[in-house]
C-alpha positions as CSV (number, residue, x, y, z in Angstrom):
1,X,-28.5,21.9,20.6
2,X,-28.3,20.5,24.1
3,X,-29.1,17.2,22.9
4,X,-26.5,16.6,20.2
5,X,-24.2,13.6,20.7
6,X,-20.6,12.6,19.6
7,X,-22.3,9.3,18.3
8,X,-24.2,11.8,16.2
9,X,-21.6,14.0,15.1
10,X,-19.2,10.9,14.5
11,X,-21.9,10.0,11.7
12,X,-22.2,13.4,10.3
13,X,-18.5,13.2,9.9
14,X,-18.4,10.2,7.9
15,X,-21.3,11.3,5.5
16,X,-19.2,14.9,5.0
17,X,-16.6,12.9,3.6
18,X,-18.0,10.2,2.1
19,X,-21.0,12.4,0.5
20,X,-23.1,9.2,0.1
21,X,-25.4,7.3,2.8
22,X,-24.6,4.0,2.3
23,X,-20.6,4.1,2.1
24,X,-21.6,6.7,5.5
25,X,-23.1,3.7,7.1
26,X,-20.6,0.9,5.8
27,X,-17.5,3.2,7.2
28,X,-19.5,3.6,10.4
29,X,-20.9,-0.3,10.5
30,X,-24.6,0.5,11.0
31,X,-27.3,0.6,8.6
32,X,-28.2,3.2,6.0
33,X,-31.5,3.7,7.5
34,X,-30.0,4.1,11.1
35,X,-27.8,6.5,10.0
36,X,-30.2,8.6,8.3
37,X,-32.5,8.9,11.9
38,X,-29.1,9.9,13.1
39,X,-28.3,12.6,10.7
40,X,-31.7,13.7,10.8
41,X,-32.2,14.2,14.6
42,X,-29.0,15.9,14.3
43,X,-30.4,18.7,11.8
44,X,-33.5,18.6,14.1
45,X,-31.6,19.5,17.5
46,X,-29.4,22.2,15.2
47,X,-32.9,23.6,13.5
48,X,-31.2,23.8,9.7
49,X,-30.3,21.6,7.0
50,X,-26.9,20.1,7.3
51,X,-26.6,18.5,4.0
52,X,-28.0,18.8,0.2
53,X,-30.1,15.7,-1.0
54,X,-29.5,14.2,-4.5
55,X,-30.6,11.3,-5.9
56,X,-27.4,9.4,-5.6
57,X,-25.2,11.7,-3.5
58,X,-25.5,14.5,-0.7
59,X,-23.7,17.9,-0.5
60,X,-23.2,19.9,2.5
61,X,-24.6,23.3,2.8
62,X,-23.3,26.2,3.7
63,X,-24.1,25.9,7.0
64,X,-22.7,22.2,7.1
65,X,-19.6,23.2,5.7
66,X,-19.1,25.4,8.4
67,X,-20.3,22.5,11.0
68,X,-18.2,20.1,9.8
69,X,-15.0,22.2,10.2
70,X,-16.0,22.6,14.1
71,X,-17.0,19.0,14.6
72,X,-14.0,17.7,13.4
73,X,-11.5,19.7,15.7
74,X,-14.2,18.3,18.7
75,X,-13.8,14.6,17.2
76,X,-10.2,15.1,17.2
77,X,-9.8,16.4,20.7
78,X,-11.8,14.0,21.9
79,X,-9.6,11.1,20.4
80,X,-6.7,13.0,21.5
81,X,-7.8,12.4,25.4
82,X,-7.8,8.9,24.7
83,X,-4.3,9.0,23.3
84,X,-3.2,11.2,26.3
85,X,-4.8,8.5,28.7
86,X,-2.9,5.4,26.6
87,X,0.1,7.6,26.8
88,X,0.2,7.3,30.5
89,X,0.4,3.8,30.7
90,X,3.9,1.9,30.5
91,X,3.0,-0.1,27.3
92,X,1.2,0.3,24.1
93,X,-2.5,-1.1,24.1
94,X,-5.4,-0.4,22.1
95,X,-6.0,1.1,18.4
96,X,-2.8,2.0,16.4
97,X,-4.2,3.6,13.2
98,X,-1.2,3.4,10.5
99,X,-1.4,4.9,7.0
100,X,1.3,3.8,4.7
101,X,1.7,4.7,0.5
102,X,1.2,1.7,-2.0
103,X,4.7,1.6,-2.8
104,X,5.9,0.7,0.8
105,X,2.6,-1.6,2.1
106,X,2.8,-5.0,0.1
107,X,6.6,-5.2,0.9
108,X,6.8,-3.8,4.2
109,X,3.6,-4.4,6.3
110,X,4.0,-8.8,6.0
111,X,7.3,-8.4,8.2
112,X,6.3,-5.1,10.4
113,X,2.9,-6.3,11.7
114,X,4.2,-9.5,12.5
115,X,6.9,-7.8,15.1
116,X,4.5,-5.2,16.0
117,X,1.7,-8.3,17.2
118,X,4.6,-9.9,18.5
119,X,6.0,-6.8,20.9
120,X,2.9,-5.5,21.7
121,X,0.1,-7.9,21.6
122,X,-2.8,-5.5,23.1
123,X,-2.0,-3.2,20.5
124,X,-5.5,-3.2,17.9
125,X,-3.8,-2.5,14.3
126,X,-5.9,-1.0,11.6
127,X,-4.1,0.0,8.4
128,X,-4.7,2.6,5.4
129,X,-3.3,2.0,2.5
130,X,-3.2,5.1,-0.4
131,X,-1.5,7.7,-1.4
132,X,0.5,10.8,0.3
133,X,-1.9,13.8,0.0
134,X,-4.7,11.6,1.3
135,X,-2.6,10.2,4.4
136,X,-1.7,13.7,5.2
137,X,-4.9,15.2,5.1
138,X,-6.3,11.8,7.4
139,X,-3.7,12.7,9.5
140,X,-4.1,16.3,10.0
141,X,-7.6,15.9,10.8
142,X,-7.0,12.8,13.5
143,X,-8.4,9.9,11.6
144,X,-4.9,8.1,11.7
145,X,-2.2,8.1,14.4
146,X,0.9,8.2,11.8
147,X,2.0,7.2,8.2
148,X,4.6,5.6,6.8
149,X,6.0,7.9,3.7
150,X,8.8,9.1,1.5
151,X,10.5,12.0,3.1
152,X,9.9,14.8,3.3
153,X,6.5,16.0,3.4
154,X,7.2,19.5,4.9
155,X,4.2,20.4,7.0
156,X,5.0,22.4,10.3
157,X,2.4,20.5,12.0
158,X,3.7,17.1,11.7
159,X,7.0,15.3,13.4
160,X,8.9,13.8,10.4
161,X,11.0,10.8,11.9
162,X,13.7,9.8,8.9
163,X,14.3,5.6,9.1
164,X,16.2,4.3,5.8
165,X,17.4,5.3,2.6
166,X,16.3,2.6,-0.8
167,X,17.7,2.8,-4.3
168,X,15.5,2.7,-7.1
169,X,16.5,0.0,-9.7
170,X,15.6,-0.6,-13.4
171,X,13.4,-3.0,-14.6
172,X,13.6,-3.8,-18.6
173,X,12.7,-7.1,-20.5
174,X,14.7,-10.4,-20.0
175,X,16.4,-9.9,-23.3
176,X,17.7,-6.7,-22.4
177,X,19.6,-8.2,-19.0
178,X,23.3,-7.8,-20.9
179,X,22.4,-4.5,-22.3
180,X,24.6,-1.4,-20.8
181,X,22.7,0.4,-17.8
182,X,21.0,3.4,-19.6
183,X,22.0,6.7,-17.7
184,X,19.4,8.9,-17.0
185,X,19.7,11.3,-20.3
186,X,19.3,7.6,-22.1
187,X,16.5,6.7,-19.9
188,X,14.6,9.8,-20.7
189,X,14.6,8.4,-24.5
190,X,13.4,5.6,-23.8
191,X,9.2,4.6,-23.1
192,X,9.0,4.6,-19.4
193,X,5.8,3.4,-17.6
194,X,5.3,4.9,-14.4
195,X,2.8,5.1,-11.6
196,X,-0.5,7.3,-12.3
197,X,-0.7,10.9,-11.1
198,X,-0.7,11.5,-7.0
199,X,2.0,8.9,-6.4
200,X,4.8,10.2,-4.8
201,X,7.0,7.7,-6.4
202,X,6.1,9.1,-9.9
203,X,7.6,12.3,-9.1
204,X,10.5,10.8,-7.6
205,X,11.4,8.8,-11.2
206,X,10.8,11.7,-12.9
207,X,12.7,14.3,-11.3
208,X,15.6,11.7,-11.6
209,X,15.2,11.6,-15.4
210,X,15.1,15.4,-15.3
211,X,11.5,15.2,-16.9
212,X,8.9,17.5,-16.0
213,X,6.4,16.2,-18.5
214,X,6.4,14.1,-21.2
215,X,4.3,12.8,-24.4
216,X,1.6,10.1,-24.0
217,X,3.4,7.9,-26.5
218,X,6.4,8.2,-24.3
219,X,4.9,7.7,-21.0
220,X,2.4,5.2,-19.7
221,X,0.5,5.2,-16.7
222,X,-0.5,2.3,-14.1
223,X,-2.3,2.1,-11.3
224,X,0.7,-0.2,-9.4
225,X,4.3,-1.4,-9.5
226,X,2.7,-5.1,-10.2
227,X,1.0,-4.0,-13.1
228,X,4.0,-1.7,-14.5
229,X,6.7,-4.6,-14.0
230,X,4.1,-7.3,-15.7
231,X,4.0,-4.3,-18.5
232,X,7.8,-4.3,-18.9
233,X,7.4,-8.4,-19.0
234,X,5.3,-7.8,-22.4
235,X,7.6,-5.7,-23.8
236,X,5.9,-2.3,-23.6
237,X,8.5,-0.1,-21.9
238,X,10.7,-0.1,-19.2
239,X,10.3,1.3,-15.2
240,X,11.7,2.3,-12.0
241,X,10.7,0.2,-8.5
242,X,12.0,0.9,-5.1
243,X,14.6,-1.9,-4.4
244,X,12.1,-3.2,-1.5
245,X,9.4,-4.6,-4.5
246,X,12.3,-6.4,-6.5
247,X,11.9,-9.5,-4.8
248,X,8.0,-9.7,-4.8
249,X,7.5,-7.9,-8.1
250,X,9.6,-9.7,-10.5
251,X,9.6,-13.2,-9.3
252,X,7.0,-14.0,-11.9
253,X,7.9,-11.3,-14.6
254,X,9.5,-12.0,-17.4
255,X,12.2,-8.9,-16.7
256,X,16.0,-8.0,-15.8
257,X,17.3,-6.1,-13.0
258,X,19.9,-3.4,-13.4
259,X,20.9,-1.1,-10.9
260,X,22.4,2.1,-12.0
261,X,25.8,3.8,-11.4
262,X,26.2,6.5,-8.7
263,X,24.7,8.9,-8.2
264,X,21.7,6.1,-7.7
265,X,18.1,7.5,-7.4
266,X,17.0,6.9,-4.2
267,X,14.4,8.0,-1.9
268,X,14.5,8.5,2.1
269,X,11.4,6.6,4.2
270,X,10.2,7.5,7.6
271,X,7.4,7.9,10.0
272,X,5.3,11.0,10.4
273,X,2.6,11.9,13.4
274,X,0.7,15.0,14.6
275,X,3.3,17.1,16.9
276,X,0.2,17.9,19.1
277,X,-0.2,14.0,19.3
278,X,0.1,12.3,22.7
279,X,1.7,9.6,21.5
280,X,4.6,11.3,20.1
281,X,7.0,9.0,22.6
282,X,5.1,5.9,22.2
283,X,5.2,6.5,18.0
284,X,9.0,7.2,18.2
285,X,9.4,3.6,19.9
286,X,7.0,2.5,17.0
287,X,9.2,4.0,14.2
288,X,12.5,2.2,15.5
289,X,10.4,-1.1,15.0
290,X,9.9,-0.1,11.5
291,X,13.6,0.8,10.8
292,X,14.1,-3.1,12.3
293,X,11.5,-4.5,9.5
294,X,13.1,-2.9,6.8
295,X,16.7,-3.9,7.6
296,X,15.2,-7.4,7.9
297,X,13.9,-6.9,4.4
298,X,17.2,-5.9,3.3
299,X,18.9,-8.7,4.9
300,X,16.8,-11.0,3.3
301,X,17.2,-9.6,-0.7
302,X,21.3,-9.8,0.1
303,X,21.3,-5.7,-0.4
């Protein structure tokens, strides 16, 4: 056990997470044979197997599952030592890992990254775009420093900083532009196109329509807002999108935009990070930059 290294633990954690030698090797930026050798040496040091090898994937053994829990705690603590050193400096430097949900990333990031780069030239920004449940898991495990999501997330171990609110708008075929804007009761009777399961925006849209479920013929799923808007342009149905997505998503689609009467459907966007993170003060500063970038987008759109 005395020969176990942090490098081996990072390789082990990647393989445990991916369940595939090739994917884990890519994640660690090393060759697959090198990763395999390090894992084998780790198992020899421990005197037991960590993985069950299959033809295509690997699975943790019972001991491997227990070992993984402790390894993740160790790696998170090591990373926080680095964060502690960074937090003691007067300026933001080094790696910053930001998670963003897909219904925010394409619209906010171009402005946000430009501002962060200008304000903090020594910051090494890494972006991770995925759905909220995965961001929460990666944030809790220490693989992200912060995330930009729809609030609330209601996780006791996380700090939530509300930054701005935005309305949802209705996207419908171009020929419907002059029609009255449907209320939520009427919307329930229409063919509503929504993001697939796992996206919080889907749940928010269903909540506005007071829909718990829908028949397959009434509800069609898409993998992105772009897909949904293009489907509307093809006359397949209607959809809801956040205000910040309007300019990007509707410029090349034969659709019209309608805004609901009050009370409008809306969402609150904010930043979250671990309460135990030594970078709490710096992340609060970053939150202000995110808020400013969102305000710039709003002014450009003339909202």
